[in-house]
C-alpha atoms as a printed R data frame, in Angstrom:
    type eleno elety resid chain resno      x        y       z
1   ATOM     1    CA   MET     A     1 44.720  -96.357  -5.952
2   ATOM     2    CA   LYS     A     2 47.764  -94.157  -6.661
3   ATOM     3    CA   THR     A     3 47.966  -95.661 -10.820
4   ATOM     4    CA   ILE     A     4 44.736  -94.938 -11.153
5   ATOM     5    CA   GLU     A     5 44.576  -91.403  -9.817
6   ATOM     6    CA   PHE     A     6 47.816  -90.761 -11.989
7   ATOM     7    CA   PHE     A     7 45.758  -91.668 -14.998
8   ATOM     8    CA   ARG     A     8 42.673  -89.932 -13.613
9   ATOM     9    CA   LYS     A     9 44.757  -86.537 -13.548
10  ATOM    10    CA   SER     A    10 46.520  -87.436 -16.815
11  ATOM    11    CA   PHE     A    11 43.758  -87.970 -19.571
12  ATOM    12    CA   PHE     A    12 41.441  -85.873 -17.262
13  ATOM    13    CA   SER     A    13 42.915  -82.944 -15.531
14  ATOM    14    CA   ALA     A    14 40.928  -79.702 -15.975
15  ATOM    15    CA   ALA     A    15 41.756  -77.236 -18.567
16  ATOM    16    CA   LYS     A    16 41.432  -72.820 -18.678
17  ATOM    17    CA   TYR     A    17 40.147  -73.567 -21.834
18  ATOM    18    CA   PRO     A    18 38.976  -77.697 -22.348
19  ATOM    19    CA   ALA     A    19 37.615  -77.760 -25.297
20  ATOM    20    CA   LEU     A    20 41.166  -76.449 -27.100
21  ATOM    21    CA   THR     A    21 42.110  -79.671 -25.844
22  ATOM    22    CA   GLY     A    22 39.921  -81.428 -28.476
23  ATOM    23    CA   LEU     A    23 40.354  -79.343 -30.984
24  ATOM    24    CA   ARG     A    24 44.047  -80.774 -30.615
25  ATOM    25    CA   ALA     A    25 41.857  -84.007 -31.945
26  ATOM    26    CA   LEU     A    26 40.805  -82.452 -34.514
27  ATOM    27    CA   ALA     A    27 43.622  -80.851 -35.840
28  ATOM    28    CA   ALA     A    28 46.062  -83.961 -35.398
29  ATOM    29    CA   TYR     A    29 42.979  -86.384 -37.454
30  ATOM    30    CA   LEU     A    30 42.340  -83.285 -40.598
31  ATOM    31    CA   VAL     A    31 46.750  -83.985 -41.167
32  ATOM    32    CA   PHE     A    32 45.574  -87.510 -41.087
33  ATOM    33    CA   THR     A    33 43.284  -87.197 -43.924
34  ATOM    34    CA   ARG     A    34 46.355  -85.295 -45.955
35  ATOM    35    CA   HIS     A    35 48.287  -88.462 -45.529
36  ATOM    36    CA   TYR     A    36 45.143  -90.849 -46.830
37  ATOM    37    CA   PRO     A    37 42.616  -91.108 -48.992
38  ATOM    38    CA   VAL     A    38 39.088  -90.090 -47.472
39  ATOM    39    CA   LEU     A    39 35.503  -90.196 -49.107
40  ATOM    40    CA   GLU     A    40 36.687  -90.402 -52.680
41  ATOM    41    CA   ASP     A    41 33.837  -92.795 -53.068
42  ATOM    42    CA   VAL     A    42 31.261  -90.691 -51.381
43  ATOM    43    CA   SER     A    43 32.012  -86.793 -52.448
44  ATOM    44    CA   PRO     A    44 35.518  -86.248 -54.334
45  ATOM    45    CA   THR     A    45 35.658  -82.514 -53.994
46  ATOM    46    CA   LEU     A    46 35.168  -82.965 -50.529
47  ATOM    47    CA   SER     A    47 37.986  -86.021 -50.677
48  ATOM    48    CA   SER     A    48 40.308  -82.894 -52.609
49  ATOM    49    CA   MET     A    49 39.829  -80.623 -49.439
50  ATOM    50    CA   LEU     A    50 40.681  -83.130 -47.287
51  ATOM    51    CA   SER     A    51 43.609  -83.873 -48.813
52  ATOM    52    CA   GLN     A    52 44.849  -80.297 -47.588
53  ATOM    53    CA   GLY     A    53 44.945  -81.465 -44.274
54  ATOM    54    CA   TYR     A    54 47.839  -80.177 -43.325
55  ATOM    55    CA   LEU     A    55 46.097  -77.419 -42.723
56  ATOM    56    CA   GLY     A    56 45.873  -79.136 -39.537
57  ATOM    57    CA   VAL     A    57 49.920  -78.190 -38.314
58  ATOM    58    CA   ALA     A    58 48.665  -74.329 -39.162
59  ATOM    59    CA   ILE     A    59 45.789  -74.966 -36.158
60  ATOM    60    CA   PHE     A    60 48.854  -76.376 -33.782
61  ATOM    61    CA   PHE     A    61 50.632  -73.675 -34.208
62  ATOM    62    CA   VAL     A    62 48.396  -71.252 -33.615
63  ATOM    63    CA   LEU     A    63 47.215  -72.700 -30.726
64  ATOM    64    CA   SER     A    64 50.931  -72.940 -29.781
65  ATOM    65    CA   GLY     A    65 51.113  -69.689 -29.533
66  ATOM    66    CA   PHE     A    66 48.282  -68.742 -27.514
67  ATOM    67    CA   LEU     A    67 49.085  -71.438 -24.937
68  ATOM    68    CA   ILE     A    68 52.402  -70.836 -24.226
69  ATOM    69    CA   HIS     A    69 51.937  -67.274 -24.136
70  ATOM    70    CA   GLN     A    70 48.782  -67.983 -21.860
71  ATOM    71    CA   THR     A    71 51.453  -70.160 -19.744
72  ATOM    72    CA   TYR     A    72 54.507  -67.625 -19.513
73  ATOM    73    CA   GLY     A    73 53.714  -64.713 -21.452
74  ATOM    74    CA   LEU     A    74 50.967  -63.218 -18.468
75  ATOM    75    CA   THR     A    75 52.557  -64.532 -15.906
76  ATOM    76    CA   ARG     A    76 55.729  -64.479 -13.508
77  ATOM    77    CA   ARG     A    77 56.081  -68.288 -14.267
78  ATOM    78    CA   LEU     A    78 59.233  -67.745 -16.582
79  ATOM    79    CA   SER     A    79 61.146  -65.562 -14.492
80  ATOM    80    CA   GLU     A    80 60.115  -67.593 -11.062
81  ATOM    81    CA   GLU     A    81 61.197  -70.994 -13.058
82  ATOM    82    CA   GLY     A    82 63.925  -69.656 -14.675
83  ATOM    83    CA   LEU     A    83 64.889  -70.925 -18.328
84  ATOM    84    CA   PHE     A    84 66.490  -74.025 -17.752
85  ATOM    85    CA   VAL     A    85 62.912  -75.404 -16.115
86  ATOM    86    CA   TYR     A    86 61.629  -73.893 -19.195
87  ATOM    87    CA   PHE     A    87 63.456  -75.568 -21.156
88  ATOM    88    CA   GLY     A    88 62.911  -78.465 -19.279
89  ATOM    89    CA   ARG     A    89 59.540  -78.254 -19.572
90  ATOM    90    CA   ARG     A    90 59.470  -77.746 -22.717
91  ATOM    91    CA   PHE     A    91 61.928  -80.997 -23.797
92  ATOM    92    CA   ALA     A    92 59.808  -83.393 -21.373
93  ATOM    93    CA   ARG     A    93 56.658  -82.660 -23.620
94  ATOM    94    CA   ILE     A    94 58.136  -83.431 -26.835
95  ATOM    95    CA   TYR     A    95 61.347  -85.336 -26.946
96  ATOM    96    CA   PRO     A    96 60.847  -88.554 -24.694
97  ATOM    97    CA   LEU     A    97 57.920  -90.088 -26.883
98  ATOM    98    CA   TYR     A    98 59.570  -88.209 -29.903
99  ATOM    99    CA   PHE     A    99 62.893  -90.438 -29.158
100 ATOM   100    CA   VAL     A   100 61.223  -93.501 -28.570
101 ATOM   101    CA   VAL     A   101 59.277  -93.615 -31.961
102 ATOM   102    CA   CYS     A   102 62.236  -92.398 -33.959
103 ATOM   103    CA   ILE     A   103 64.210  -95.122 -33.213
104 ATOM   104    CA   ALA     A   104 61.676  -97.718 -33.422
105 ATOM   105    CA   THR     A   105 61.640  -96.091 -37.238
106 ATOM   106    CA   PHE     A   106 65.190  -96.418 -38.006
107 ATOM   107    CA   VAL     A   107 65.426  -99.823 -36.544
108 ATOM   108    CA   TYR     A   108 62.195 -101.008 -38.205
109 ATOM   109    CA   ALA     A   109 63.731  -99.001 -41.355
110 ATOM   110    CA   ASN     A   110 67.030 -100.921 -40.800
111 ATOM   111    CA   ASN     A   111 68.603  -97.504 -41.414
112 ATOM   112    CA   TYR     A   112 71.577  -96.977 -38.623
113 ATOM   113    CA   GLU     A   113 73.472  -94.554 -40.676
114 ATOM   114    CA   PRO     A   114 74.893  -91.880 -37.875
115 ATOM   115    CA   PHE     A   115 73.894  -88.702 -39.908
116 ATOM   116    CA   ASP     A   116 70.277  -89.633 -40.602
117 ATOM   117    CA   LEU     A   117 70.629  -90.439 -36.831
118 ATOM   118    CA   PHE     A   118 71.925  -87.528 -35.717
119 ATOM   119    CA   ILE     A   119 70.085  -84.905 -37.833
120 ATOM   120    CA   ASN     A   120 66.608  -86.755 -36.413
121 ATOM   121    CA   LEU     A   121 67.497  -87.045 -33.393
122 ATOM   122    CA   THR     A   122 68.023  -83.839 -32.732
123 ATOM   123    CA   MET     A   123 65.459  -82.432 -34.515
124 ATOM   124    CA   LEU     A   124 67.725  -80.418 -36.754
125 ATOM   125    CA   LYS     A   125 65.918  -81.570 -39.902
126 ATOM   126    CA   GLY     A   126 63.712  -79.620 -40.342
127 ATOM   127    CA   PHE     A   127 66.228  -76.985 -41.409
128 ATOM   128    CA   PHE     A   128 67.280  -79.106 -44.414
129 ATOM   129    CA   ASN     A   129 65.264  -79.582 -47.282
130 ATOM   130    CA   ASP     A   130 67.637  -82.835 -48.299
131 ATOM   131    CA   VAL     A   131 66.366  -84.454 -44.987
132 ATOM   132    CA   ILE     A   132 63.308  -82.691 -43.942
133 ATOM   133    CA   PHE     A   133 61.348  -86.033 -44.590
134 ATOM   134    CA   THR     A   134 63.639  -88.576 -43.306
135 ATOM   135    CA   GLY     A   135 63.037  -90.699 -40.262
136 ATOM   136    CA   VAL     A   136 59.373  -89.554 -38.880
137 ATOM   137    CA   ALA     A   137 58.329  -87.915 -41.350
138 ATOM   138    CA   GLN     A   138 56.108  -85.444 -40.156
139 ATOM   139    CA   ALA     A   139 58.028  -84.968 -37.393
140 ATOM   140    CA   TRP     A   140 59.622  -81.984 -39.412
141 ATOM   141    CA   SER     A   141 56.915  -79.448 -37.655
142 ATOM   142    CA   LEU     A   142 59.000  -80.537 -34.114
143 ATOM   143    CA   THR     A   143 61.426  -78.247 -35.578
144 ATOM   144    CA   THR     A   144 59.712  -75.302 -36.371
145 ATOM   145    CA   GLU     A   145 57.883  -75.799 -32.701
146 ATOM   146    CA   GLU     A   146 61.337  -76.413 -31.293
147 ATOM   147    CA   THR     A   147 62.473  -72.881 -33.179
148 ATOM   148    CA   PHE     A   148 59.356  -71.302 -31.487
149 ATOM   149    CA   TYR     A   149 60.455  -72.489 -27.824
150 ATOM   150    CA   PHE     A   150 63.643  -71.207 -27.900
151 ATOM   151    CA   CYS     A   151 62.163  -67.510 -29.686
152 ATOM   152    CA   ALA     A   152 59.087  -67.687 -27.083
153 ATOM   153    CA   PRO     A   153 61.271  -65.696 -23.851
154 ATOM   154    CA   ILE     A   154 62.649  -63.739 -26.169
155 ATOM   155    CA   ILE     A   155 59.342  -62.236 -27.913
156 ATOM   156    CA   PHE     A   156 57.553  -62.343 -24.751
157 ATOM   157    CA   PHE     A   157 60.399  -60.069 -23.142
158 ATOM   158    CA   PHE     A   158 60.569  -57.913 -25.928
159 ATOM   159    CA   ALA     A   159 56.575  -57.802 -26.860
160 ATOM   160    CA   LYS     A   160 54.742  -55.956 -24.133
161 ATOM   161    CA   GLY     A   161 52.096  -54.428 -26.528
162 ATOM   162    CA   TRP     A   162 50.860  -54.686 -30.358
163 ATOM   163    CA   ARG     A   163 53.283  -52.333 -31.863
164 ATOM   164    CA   ARG     A   164 56.430  -54.422 -30.312
165 ATOM   165    CA   LEU     A   165 54.441  -57.627 -31.607
166 ATOM   166    CA   ALA     A   166 53.951  -56.837 -34.789
167 ATOM   167    CA   LEU     A   167 57.953  -55.652 -34.662
168 ATOM   168    CA   ALA     A   168 58.949  -58.852 -33.359
169 ATOM   169    CA   LEU     A   169 56.902  -60.371 -36.437
170 ATOM   170    CA   ILE     A   170 58.745  -58.235 -38.728
171 ATOM   171    CA   GLY     A   171 62.266  -59.368 -37.645
172 ATOM   172    CA   THR     A   172 61.169  -62.732 -37.200
173 ATOM   173    CA   TYR     A   173 60.538  -62.047 -41.012
174 ATOM   174    CA   CYS     A   174 63.861  -60.533 -41.569
175 ATOM   175    CA   VAL     A   175 66.410  -63.598 -39.822
176 ATOM   176    CA   GLY     A   176 64.037  -65.901 -42.132
177 ATOM   177    CA   GLY     A   177 64.878  -63.563 -45.490
178 ATOM   178    CA   LEU     A   178 68.633  -63.418 -44.439
179 ATOM   179    CA   LEU     A   179 68.506  -67.075 -43.416
180 ATOM   180    CA   THR     A   180 67.373  -68.007 -47.077
181 ATOM   181    CA   VAL     A   181 70.258  -65.692 -48.457
182 ATOM   182    CA   ILE     A   182 72.476  -67.350 -46.759
183 ATOM   183    CA   GLY     A   183 71.267  -71.210 -47.418
184 ATOM   184    CA   SER     A   184 70.875  -69.881 -51.280
185 ATOM   185    CA   GLN     A   185 74.769  -69.709 -51.377
186 ATOM   186    CA   LEU     A   186 75.738  -72.404 -49.146
187 ATOM   187    CA   ASN     A   187 74.139  -75.066 -51.449
188 ATOM   188    CA   TRP     A   188 74.243  -77.452 -48.684
189 ATOM   189    CA   LEU     A   189 71.962  -80.429 -47.909
190 ATOM   190    CA   GLY     A   190 69.260  -77.858 -49.291
191 ATOM   191    CA   PHE     A   191 69.853  -75.241 -45.594
192 ATOM   192    CA   PHE     A   192 67.085  -72.865 -46.443
193 ATOM   193    CA   GLU     A   193 67.348  -73.570 -50.082
194 ATOM   194    CA   ASP     A   194 65.160  -71.068 -51.275
195 ATOM   195    CA   ILE     A   195 61.622  -68.781 -50.020
196 ATOM   196    CA   TYR     A   196 59.339  -71.679 -50.755
197 ATOM   197    CA   PHE     A   197 61.247  -73.845 -47.996
198 ATOM   198    CA   THR     A   198 61.401  -70.857 -45.902
199 ATOM   199    CA   LEU     A   199 57.889  -70.339 -45.962
200 ATOM   200    CA   GLU     A   200 56.745  -73.537 -46.479
201 ATOM   201    CA   TRP     A   201 58.997  -75.715 -43.770
202 ATOM   202    CA   SER     A   202 60.077  -72.738 -41.323
203 ATOM   203    CA   PHE     A   203 59.342  -70.896 -37.888
204 ATOM   204    CA   PHE     A   204 60.807  -67.832 -40.202
205 ATOM   205    CA   GLY     A   205 58.294  -68.298 -42.523
206 ATOM   206    CA   ARG     A   206 55.438  -69.778 -40.828
207 ATOM   207    CA   ALA     A   207 55.281  -67.000 -37.945
208 ATOM   208    CA   PHE     A   208 52.080  -65.515 -38.626
209 ATOM   209    CA   GLU     A   209 50.389  -68.193 -37.349
210 ATOM   210    CA   PHE     A   210 52.330  -68.164 -33.080
211 ATOM   211    CA   PHE     A   211 52.092  -64.811 -33.502
212 ATOM   212    CA   ALA     A   212 48.098  -64.562 -34.187
213 ATOM   213    CA   GLY     A   213 48.392  -66.760 -31.286
214 ATOM   214    CA   ILE     A   214 50.394  -64.711 -29.035
215 ATOM   215    CA   GLY     A   215 47.636  -61.987 -30.360
216 ATOM   216    CA   LEU     A   216 45.188  -63.478 -29.528
217 ATOM   217    CA   SER     A   217 46.440  -64.365 -25.811
218 ATOM   218    CA   MET     A   218 46.731  -60.554 -25.562
219 ATOM   219    CA   PHE     A   219 44.097  -59.550 -26.665
220 ATOM   220    CA   LEU     A   220 41.744  -61.876 -24.364
221 ATOM   221    CA   SER     A   221 44.022  -60.432 -20.986
222 ATOM   222    CA   SER     A   222 43.592  -56.677 -21.809
223 ATOM   223    CA   ARG     A   223 39.561  -57.078 -21.796
224 ATOM   224    CA   LYS     A   224 38.040  -57.424 -18.434
225 ATOM   225    CA   SER     A   225 35.661  -59.191 -19.448
226 ATOM   226    CA   VAL     A   226 34.584  -61.151 -22.465
227 ATOM   227    CA   ARG     A   227 31.157  -60.872 -24.205
228 ATOM   228    CA   SER     A   228 29.733  -63.788 -24.864
229 ATOM   229    CA   TRP     A   229 27.388  -63.818 -27.940
230 ATOM   230    CA   LYS     A   230 24.129  -66.090 -27.454
231 ATOM   231    CA   LEU     A   231 24.929  -67.139 -31.180
232 ATOM   232    CA   PRO     A   232 28.350  -68.522 -31.561
233 ATOM   233    CA   LEU     A   233 29.823  -66.535 -34.170
234 ATOM   234    CA   ALA     A   234 32.761  -66.897 -34.063
235 ATOM   235    CA   THR     A   235 32.647  -70.158 -33.310
236 ATOM   236    CA   TYR     A   236 30.655  -70.902 -36.409
237 ATOM   237    CA   THR     A   237 32.891  -68.307 -38.449
238 ATOM   238    CA   GLY     A   238 35.823  -69.680 -37.693
239 ATOM   239    CA   VAL     A   239 34.514  -73.220 -38.604
240 ATOM   240    CA   ALA     A   240 32.967  -71.772 -41.859
241 ATOM   241    CA   GLY     A   241 36.897  -70.099 -43.263
242 ATOM   242    CA   VAL     A   242 38.830  -73.151 -41.818
243 ATOM   243    CA   MET     A   243 36.163  -75.141 -44.684
244 ATOM   244    CA   LEU     A   244 36.280  -72.299 -46.689
245 ATOM   245    CA   THR     A   245 40.377  -71.972 -47.095
246 ATOM   246    CA   LEU     A   246 40.414  -76.002 -47.650
247 ATOM   247    CA   TYR     A   247 38.237  -75.534 -50.854
248 ATOM   248    CA   LEU     A   248 40.339  -72.945 -52.238
249 ATOM   249    CA   LEU     A   249 43.919  -75.067 -51.338
250 ATOM   250    CA   ALA     A   250 41.811  -77.629 -53.197
251 ATOM   251    CA   VAL     A   251 41.438  -75.600 -56.380
252 ATOM   252    CA   VAL     A   252 45.182  -74.548 -56.234
253 ATOM   253    CA   GLY     A   253 45.576  -78.085 -56.159
254 ATOM   254    CA   GLN     A   254 44.146  -79.057 -58.829
255 ATOM   255    CA   GLU     A   255 47.226  -77.183 -61.068
256 ATOM   256    CA   ARG     A   256 49.633  -79.538 -59.948
257 ATOM   257    CA   SER     A   257 49.505  -83.752 -60.175
258 ATOM   258    CA   ASP     A   258 49.245  -84.305 -56.736
259 ATOM   259    CA   GLY     A   259 46.700  -82.129 -55.621
260 ATOM   260    CA   LEU     A   260 48.881  -80.085 -53.050
261 ATOM   261    CA   GLY     A   261 47.750  -76.544 -53.313
262 ATOM   262    CA   ILE     A   262 50.229  -75.747 -50.442
263 ATOM   263    CA   PHE     A   263 52.911  -75.744 -53.122
264 ATOM   264    CA   SER     A   264 52.489  -72.499 -54.914
265 ATOM   265    CA   PRO     A   265 52.442  -69.141 -54.219
266 ATOM   266    CA   LYS     A   266 48.679  -68.268 -53.978
267 ATOM   267    CA   GLY     A   267 48.658  -71.840 -51.453
268 ATOM   268    CA   ILE     A   268 51.180  -70.607 -48.948
269 ATOM   269    CA   PHE     A   269 49.298  -67.117 -48.957
270 ATOM   270    CA   LEU     A   270 45.948  -69.181 -48.153
271 ATOM   271    CA   ASN     A   271 47.438  -71.629 -45.565
272 ATOM   272    CA   ASN     A   272 50.048  -68.962 -43.837
273 ATOM   273    CA   TRP     A   273 48.107  -66.077 -43.506
274 ATOM   274    CA   PHE     A   274 44.367  -66.186 -44.900
275 ATOM   275    CA   SER     A   275 43.465  -69.134 -43.459
276 ATOM   276    CA   VAL     A   276 45.046  -67.698 -39.688
277 ATOM   277    CA   VAL     A   277 42.500  -65.196 -39.103
278 ATOM   278    CA   PHE     A   278 39.494  -68.268 -39.228
279 ATOM   279    CA   ILE     A   279 41.261  -70.732 -36.809
280 ATOM   280    CA   VAL     A   280 42.375  -67.598 -34.371
281 ATOM   281    CA   LEU     A   281 38.186  -66.862 -35.197
282 ATOM   282    CA   LEU     A   282 37.265  -70.019 -34.464
283 ATOM   283    CA   ILE     A   283 39.818  -70.560 -30.772
284 ATOM   284    CA   TYR     A   284 38.597  -67.689 -29.351
285 ATOM   285    CA   GLY     A   285 35.119  -68.909 -29.963
286 ATOM   286    CA   LEU     A   286 35.677  -72.520 -28.382
287 ATOM   287    CA   ALA     A   287 37.551  -70.559 -25.240
288 ATOM   288    CA   THR     A   288 34.606  -67.709 -25.023
289 ATOM   289    CA   GLU     A   289 31.432  -68.976 -26.179
290 ATOM   290    CA   SER     A   290 29.162  -71.703 -25.691
291 ATOM   291    CA   SER     A   291 28.419  -73.832 -28.843
292 ATOM   292    CA   LEU     A   292 27.454  -77.148 -29.658
293 ATOM   293    CA   LEU     A   293 31.287  -77.950 -30.983
294 ATOM   294    CA   SER     A   294 32.752  -76.425 -27.570
295 ATOM   295    CA   LYS     A   295 30.447  -78.965 -25.392
296 ATOM   296    CA   LEU     A   296 31.436  -81.787 -27.717
297 ATOM   297    CA   LEU     A   297 35.178  -81.043 -27.821
298 ATOM   298    CA   SER     A   298 35.153  -80.157 -23.653
299 ATOM   299    CA   THR     A   299 33.889  -83.785 -22.871
300 ATOM   300    CA   ARG     A   300 35.946  -86.570 -21.492
301 ATOM   301    CA   LEU     A   301 36.426  -88.871 -24.668
302 ATOM   302    CA   PHE     A   302 37.786  -85.641 -26.328
303 ATOM   303    CA   SER     A   303 39.903  -85.004 -23.036
304 ATOM   304    CA   LEU     A   304 41.549  -88.384 -23.566
305 ATOM   305    CA   LEU     A   305 41.699  -88.050 -27.416
306 ATOM   306    CA   GLY     A   306 43.340  -84.490 -27.197
307 ATOM   307    CA   LYS     A   307 46.213  -85.473 -24.610
308 ATOM   308    CA   SER     A   308 46.730  -88.184 -27.381
309 ATOM   309    CA   SER     A   309 46.999  -86.355 -30.142
310 ATOM   310    CA   TYR     A   310 50.576  -86.083 -30.522
311 ATOM   311    CA   ALA     A   311 51.529  -89.713 -29.696
312 ATOM   312    CA   PHE     A   312 48.258  -90.318 -32.910
313 ATOM   313    CA   TYR     A   313 50.448  -87.425 -35.109
314 ATOM   314    CA   LEU     A   314 53.790  -89.507 -34.378
315 ATOM   315    CA   LEU     A   315 52.469  -92.821 -35.414
316 ATOM   316    CA   GLN     A   316 50.009  -92.112 -37.898
317 ATOM   317    CA   GLN     A   317 52.982  -92.237 -40.597
318 ATOM   318    CA   GLY     A   318 56.094  -95.100 -40.433
319 ATOM   319    CA   PRO     A   319 56.152  -98.324 -38.973
320 ATOM   320    CA   LEU     A   320 52.545  -98.837 -37.947
321 ATOM   321    CA   GLN     A   321 51.022  -97.756 -41.035
322 ATOM   322    CA   ASN     A   322 53.328 -100.147 -42.842
323 ATOM   323    CA   ILE     A   323 52.330 -102.830 -40.520
324 ATOM   324    CA   CYS     A   324 48.170 -101.988 -41.118
325 ATOM   325    CA   ASP     A   325 48.801 -101.373 -44.799
326 ATOM   326    CA   GLY     A   326 50.745 -105.300 -44.928
327 ATOM   327    CA   ASN     A   327 47.274 -106.779 -43.445
328 ATOM   328    CA   ASP     A   328 45.087 -104.717 -45.552
329 ATOM   329    CA   LEU     A   329 42.975 -102.567 -43.263
330 ATOM   330    CA   THR     A   330 41.034  -99.993 -44.588
331 ATOM   331    CA   VAL     A   331 41.471  -95.711 -44.236
332 ATOM   332    CA   ALA     A   332 39.108  -96.455 -41.344
333 ATOM   333    CA   GLU     A   333 40.216  -99.450 -39.666
334 ATOM   334    CA   THR     A   334 44.011  -97.567 -40.015
335 ATOM   335    CA   PHE     A   335 42.742  -94.513 -38.590
336 ATOM   336    CA   GLY     A   336 40.857  -96.894 -35.443
337 ATOM   337    CA   VAL     A   337 43.862  -98.584 -34.524
338 ATOM   338    CA   THR     A   338 45.893  -95.536 -34.698
339 ATOM   339    CA   ILE     A   339 43.808  -94.123 -32.106
340 ATOM   340    CA   LEU     A   340 44.342  -96.985 -29.568
341 ATOM   341    CA   VAL     A   341 47.694  -96.718 -29.818
342 ATOM   342    CA   SER     A   342 48.072  -93.590 -29.453
343 ATOM   343    CA   ILE     A   343 45.873  -94.158 -26.287
344 ATOM   344    CA   VAL     A   344 48.319  -96.725 -24.910
345 ATOM   345    CA   VAL     A   345 51.775  -94.681 -25.861
346 ATOM   346    CA   PHE     A   346 50.396  -91.627 -24.165
347 ATOM   347    CA   ALA     A   347 49.161  -93.347 -20.806
348 ATOM   348    CA   LEU     A   348 52.089  -95.918 -20.791
349 ATOM   349    CA   ILE     A   349 55.314  -93.819 -22.176
350 ATOM   350    CA   GLU     A   350 54.617  -89.969 -23.297
351 ATOM   351    CA   GLU     A   351 52.754  -89.071 -19.825
352 ATOM   352    CA   PRO     A   352 54.601  -90.967 -16.969
353 ATOM   353    CA   ILE     A   353 58.131  -89.895 -18.222
354 ATOM   354    CA   ASN     A   354 56.630  -86.272 -18.958
355 ATOM   355    CA   HIS     A   355 55.521  -86.701 -15.170
356 ATOM   356    CA   VAL     A   356 58.769  -87.920 -13.755
357 ATOM   357    CA   ILE     A   357 61.063  -85.452 -16.087
358 ATOM   358    CA   ARG     A   358 58.538  -82.533 -14.685
359 ATOM   359    CA   SER     A   359 59.305  -83.979 -10.884
360 ATOM   360    CA   GLN     A   360 62.713  -83.571 -10.912
361 ATOM   361    CA   LEU     A   361 62.454  -80.028 -12.583
362 ATOM   362    CA   LEU     A   362 60.832  -78.797  -9.314
363 ATOM   363    CA   LYS     A   363 64.219  -79.042  -7.763
364 ATOM   364    CA   PHE     A   364 65.811  -76.788  -9.890
365 ATOM   365    CA   LYS     A   365 63.003  -73.627  -9.808
366 ATOM   366    CA   LYS     A   366 64.276  -70.517  -8.888
367 ATOM   367    CA   SER     A   367 61.323  -69.470  -6.449
368 ATOM   368    CA   PRO     A   368 58.550  -70.776  -5.693
369 ATOM   369    CA   VAL     A   369 55.771  -69.617  -8.713
370 ATOM   370    CA   ARG     A   370 52.436  -68.307  -7.165
371 ATOM   371    CA   VAL     A   371 49.975  -68.969 -10.402
372 ATOM   372    CA   ALA     A   372 47.626  -72.248 -11.428
373 ATOM   373    CA   HIS     A   373 49.681  -74.715 -13.289
374 ATOM   374    CA   THR     A   374 48.947  -74.408 -16.867
375 ATOM   375    CA   GLU     A   375 51.616  -76.436 -19.115
376 ATOM   376    CA   ALA     A   376 51.434  -75.950 -22.438
377 ATOM   377    CA   ALA     A   377 52.590  -78.632 -25.157
378 ATOM   378    CA   PRO     A   378 53.620  -78.967 -28.608
379 ATOM   379    CA   VAL     A   379 52.204  -79.391 -32.722
380 ATOM   380    CA   ALA     A   380 50.296  -80.490 -31.070
381 ATOM   381    CA   VAL     A   381 49.515  -78.211 -27.972
382 ATOM   382    CA   THR     A   382 46.492  -76.994 -27.159
383 ATOM   383    CA   THR     A   383 45.267  -76.468 -23.524
384 ATOM   384    CA   PRO     A   384 46.683  -74.687 -20.666
385 ATOM   385    CA   VAL     A   385 48.257  -77.709 -19.163
386 ATOM   386    CA   SER     A   386 49.238  -79.764 -22.074
387 ATOM   387    CA   ALA     A   387 50.032  -78.027 -25.569
388 ATOM   388    CA   PRO     A   388 53.383  -79.829 -29.624
389 ATOM   389    CA   ALA     A   389 53.074  -80.181 -32.099
390 ATOM   390    CA   PRO     A   390 52.834  -80.772 -33.987
391 ATOM   391    CA   ALA     A   391 51.864  -81.184 -36.430
392 ATOM   392    CA   PRO     A   392 51.924  -81.764 -41.159
393 ATOM   393    CA   ALA     A   393 52.614  -82.090 -44.695
394 ATOM   394    CA   THR     A   394 54.343  -84.555 -46.463
């Protein structure tokens, strides 16, 4: 019975914003469409739009900023638990499953190069353009997420209002500019080698996504009551804006042989700033409005899919993809297999290890916490109970 209760709570525990758990799944599936051709025979235009699915990473990043601030920026939890417990929780949410998948990927590829293993297992590869896609290719986004986790306590301490939040964002961009200047002079493994690398792959170039999530959290907390329109305007506008961004990225991508719009100044603007306005509206709508989409994403099915979305994100490329390709599975079959495997991996590996580490961290709390449990996770991050990472384009 204890085992059944454990899995019931793991998969279906209540969340403050249940629809955001389901949104994690949609973001991860959008990334999947970046790596696999979808609907080419049905609609070339729609297929080209979906190939810009790296936009799912932007959704993850905004969610991460929102949920981490909800958990720590609006409460005394950080001071009550201490930095050791804070970083321990972040480690528990991201690293154990990543470690397992990373080791499996290297063993499958028969790659035992010490440096490659080190740069991947330490999650530092996202700082270096020459190795950013080694190992678990899509895990570059975990470096971005990890950087935000390290910076978040400083941001929350400093940014107590809108003006200070804006100054913190500007300061983050300045650090990114400084790293780019240093990297361009070092010429070492592509470390922050140019402004395009910084803007496309690093926290210091993608900071607006995280800060927008923090700003949304501050906005909701500052209002005594949130007005909920009968017509879910924010939700519908957010969805329409995300679709518009995908279309514009596809148009920009026509200038390139690979069709990817993000690898151009216009595409960077669309992905890093333009889209974020609509992603914020979408999250706001799902958190405050009653719509068919929010009801769908709040179901037990999407709770299950959302909580296993981090595993889905890590597994969608690499050994599992090669196995599916080797068995001539269609894209739809590969998608289904990846979902099923990710659910199993979440249930048998990710959540049990996470639970054990969290239990041990209770011994190190500085003082009893007087707030409801609203843990946030990575790239993949989307409910106050579980937020990661995750996410992205390769």
